[in-house]
C-alpha positions in Angstrom: 0.0 0.0 0.0 2.7 2.4 0.9 4.8 1.7 -2.2 1.9 2.4 -4.4 1.2 5.6 -2.6 4.8 6.7 -3.1 4.5 6.0 -6.8 1.3 8.0 -7.0 3.0 10.9 -5.3 5.8 10.8 -7.8 3.3 10.8 -10.7 1.6 13.8 -9.2 4.9 15.6 -9.1 6.5 15.0 -12.5 9.1 17.8 -12.0 10.5 16.2 -9.0 10.2 12.7 -10.5 12.4 13.9 -13.4 15.3 14.7 -11.1 17.5 11.6 -10.8 17.5 10.1 -7.3 15.0 12.4 -5.6 11.4 11.5 -4.7 10.2 14.7 -3.0 8.9 15.5 0.5 5.4 14.3 -0.4 6.6 10.8 -1.0 8.5 10.9 2.3 5.4 12.0 4.2 3.5 8.9 3.1 5.5 6.8 5.5 6.8 9.5 7.9 3.6 11.4 8.3 4.2 12.5 11.9 7.8 13.7 11.2 6.6 15.6 8.2 3.8 17.4 10.2 6.3 18.4 12.9 8.9 19.4 10.4 6.4 21.8 8.8 6.1 23.6 12.2 9.8 24.3 12.7 12.2 26.9 11.3 13.8 24.3 9.2 10.7 24.4 6.9 12.4 27.4 5.2 14.5 24.9 3.3 11.3 23.5 1.8 9.7 26.9 1.0 12.4 29.3 -0.1 13.4 28.9 -3.7 16.9 30.4 -3.2 18.0 27.4 -1.2 17.4 25.0 -4.1 15.4 22.4 -2.1 11.8 23.4 -2.8 9.6 20.3 -2.6 12.5 18.0 -1.3 13.4 19.5 2.0 13.8 16.0 3.6 16.4 14.9 1.1 18.5 18.1 1.7 19.7 16.3 4.9 18.9 12.6 4.2 20.1 12.4 0.6 18.2 11.2 -2.5 15.4 8.9 -1.5 14.6 6.8 -4.6 16.3 3.6 -3.5 14.9 4.0 0.0 11.4 4.5 -1.2 11.6 1.4 -3.4 13.1 -1.0 -0.8 12.2 0.8 2.5 15.7 -0.3 3.6 17.1 2.0 6.2 20.6 1.4 4.8 19.5 3.2 1.6 19.0 6.5 3.2 21.4 8.9 5.1 20.7 9.3 8.8 22.9 12.2 9.9 22.6 11.5 13.6 24.2 8.0 13.0 27.1 9.4 11.0 30.4 10.5 12.3 30.3 14.0 14.0 32.3 15.7 11.3 30.0 14.2 8.6 26.9 15.4 10.4 28.3 18.8 11.1 29.3 19.3 7.5 25.7 18.5 6.5 24.4 21.2 8.8 27.0 23.6 7.6 25.8 23.2 4.1 23.0 25.7 5.1 24.6 27.4 8.1 27.8 28.2 6.2 27.3 32.0 6.5 26.4 32.0 10.2 28.6 32.4 13.3 28.2 28.6 13.9 30.4 27.8 10.9 33.5 29.6 12.2 33.2 28.2 15.7 32.1 24.8 14.6 35.4 24.1 12.9 37.7 25.8 15.5 35.9 25.3 18.8 36.6 22.8 21.5 33.3 21.1 20.7 34.5 20.4 17.1 37.9 19.2 18.4 36.1 16.7 20.7 33.8 15.6 17.9 30.6 16.9 19.4 27.8 16.6 16.8 25.2 19.3 16.2 22.4 16.9 17.1 23.8 16.4 20.6 22.7 19.9 21.5 20.1 20.7 18.8 16.9 18.8 17.9 16.4 18.6 14.1 13.0 16.8 14.5 11.7 18.1 17.8 8.6 16.6 19.4 5.5 18.6 20.1 6.5 21.4 22.5 10.2 21.1 21.9 12.5 23.6 20.2 15.2 23.2 17.6 17.6 24.8 20.1 16.9 25.2 23.8 16.1 28.7 25.1 15.0 27.9 28.6 17.6 28.4 31.2 17.1 25.3 33.3 17.2 23.0 30.2 20.3 24.8 28.8 22.1 24.2 32.1 21.1 20.6 32.2 22.2 20.1 28.7 25.7 21.6 29.3 26.0 19.8 32.6 25.6 16.5 30.8 29.2 16.8 29.5 30.7 19.5 31.7 30.0 17.7 35.0 33.1 19.0 36.9 32.1 22.6 36.1 28.5 21.9 37.3 29.9 20.6 40.5 31.6 24.0 41.0 28.2 25.7 41.0 27.2 23.6 44.1 29.7 25.5 46.2 28.4 28.0 48.8 29.0 31.1 46.6 28.5 31.2 42.9 26.5 32.6 40.0 22.8 31.7 40.2 22.6 28.8 37.8 21.1 26.4 40.3 18.2 28.9 40.7 17.8 29.1 36.9 18.4 32.8 37.0 21.3 32.4 34.6 22.3 30.0 31.8 25.7 28.8 30.7 25.1 30.6 27.4 24.8 33.9 29.1 28.6 33.9 29.4 29.7 31.2 26.8 29.1 31.0 23.1 29.3 27.2 22.3 30.1 27.9 18.6 33.1 30.1 19.2 36.7 28.9 19.6 37.9 27.3 22.8 39.5 29.1 25.7 39.1 32.8 26.3 37.3 33.4 22.9 34.6 30.9 23.9 33.3 33.5 26.3 30.9 36.1 25.0 33.1 39.2 24.7 31.9 42.8 25.0 33.8 46.0 24.7 36.9 44.8 22.9 39.0 42.6 25.2 36.8 42.6 28.2 34.9 39.4 29.1 31.2 38.9 29.5 31.3 39.7 33.2 30.7 43.4 32.3 27.4 42.5 30.6 25.9 42.2 34.1 28.5 44.1 36.1 28.7 47.2 33.9 29.3 49.5 36.8 32.7 48.0 37.3 33.8 48.6 33.7 36.2 51.4 32.9 37.7 53.4 31.6 39.0 54.7 34.9 41.4 57.6 35.5 43.3 55.3 38.0 43.2 51.7 36.9 43.8 48.6 38.8 46.2 46.7 36.5 44.7 43.2 36.9 41.3 44.4 35.8 42.7 45.8 32.5 45.5 43.3 31.8 44.4 40.0 33.4 40.7 40.1 33.7 38.2 39.2 36.4 39.7 35.7 36.7 42.8 37.0 38.4 40.8 37.5 41.6 37.5 35.7 41.1 36.5 32.1 40.3 33.5 32.5 38.0 31.9 29.0 38.4 31.7 29.0 42.1 33.8 29.3 45.2 33.8 28.5 48.9 34.8 32.1 49.5 32.5 35.2 49.5 32.7 37.4 46.4 33.9 34.3 44.5 37.5 35.1 45.5 40.3 32.8 44.7 41.5 32.9 48.3 39.7 32.5 51.6 40.5 36.1 52.7 40.6 39.4 50.9 44.0 40.2 52.3 45.5 36.9 51.1 44.1 37.6 47.6 45.6 41.0 47.5 49.0 39.8 48.8 49.4 37.6 45.8 50.5 40.8 44.0 51.0 43.3 46.9 53.6 41.4 48.9 56.4 42.8 51.1 57.6 45.5 48.7 58.3 48.2 51.2 57.8 49.3 54.8 54.5 51.0 53.9 53.2 48.2 51.8 50.8 45.5 52.9 52.6 42.4 54.1 55.7 44.3 55.2 57.6 43.2 58.3 56.0 44.6 61.5 55.7 47.2 62.9 54.8 48.5 59.4 51.6 50.6 59.0 49.9 47.6 57.4 50.5 45.2 60.2 48.6 42.1 59.2 48.7 40.8 62.7 46.0 43.3 63.4 42.4 42.4 62.3 41.7 45.9 61.0 44.3 45.4 58.2 43.1 42.0 57.1 40.4 43.3 54.9 42.0 45.6 52.3 38.7 46.7 51.0 37.8 48.5 54.2 39.9 51.4 52.9 40.5 50.5 49.3 36.9 50.3 48.2 37.4 51.1 44.5 39.5 48.0 43.7 38.2 47.8 40.1 39.4 51.3 39.4 38.8 54.9 40.6 38.2 58.2 39.0 39.6 60.3 41.9 42.1 58.4 44.0 45.3 56.8 42.9 45.3 54.4 45.9 41.8 53.3 44.9 40.4 54.4 48.3 36.8 55.3 48.7 
């Protein structure tokens, strides 16, 4: 019954039938009716509708390849299933359309590409009712990322951290999964400044009196972005210890100098540098970054 229906669909679409190897989406829908209906509701339907893409009437075969042999034999081996291909093969199939988008550049150069992560591991090509081609809800994004980045997700369980557990933030608020690995994988704003300033804009310069680590090393020189046992996400358990990584015993008036220097760290009042130096990210009025 299905084979005859496919033949009938071909006869009703002589233009498609004339193209060698292709049967057209109508023939595919005879057997895959549910998938065809859901596909028509997604953004991928543009491949079927827009003439400039060259796949009008045969959108299914844009990803699955010519379907004549499969339609005749119904053998699954006679059709391409991208999700069962090697990651690089599947990704190249996606990039055939997404070649002019940001995803192409990052896809080839990113850590995801190096580790052979396929597009379908994060994106749904044939979403079920209520699902999306790509996830936009923060809890689902975080769960998806945590599936691979488990050690990072554990960091967010520490006492102090960004509010991912509460679903107030998503991994993609700071990271672009399609960009290259390392620093560039973070969403960057204002030149060389990291994505921290998208939320913490009040701490962004330019300042008349700059704190060198903010400009040269970035927020990670003092803060642990994914979570910390220390308040303010500091890299050390005390403010003074964090500061002393750079401001050691340089002179008698400097923090950490040999007692009885002015900054005598044996005294509790000097163990929190930010009591006096409030503008640690930069100041417009004071060279010492005091309030």
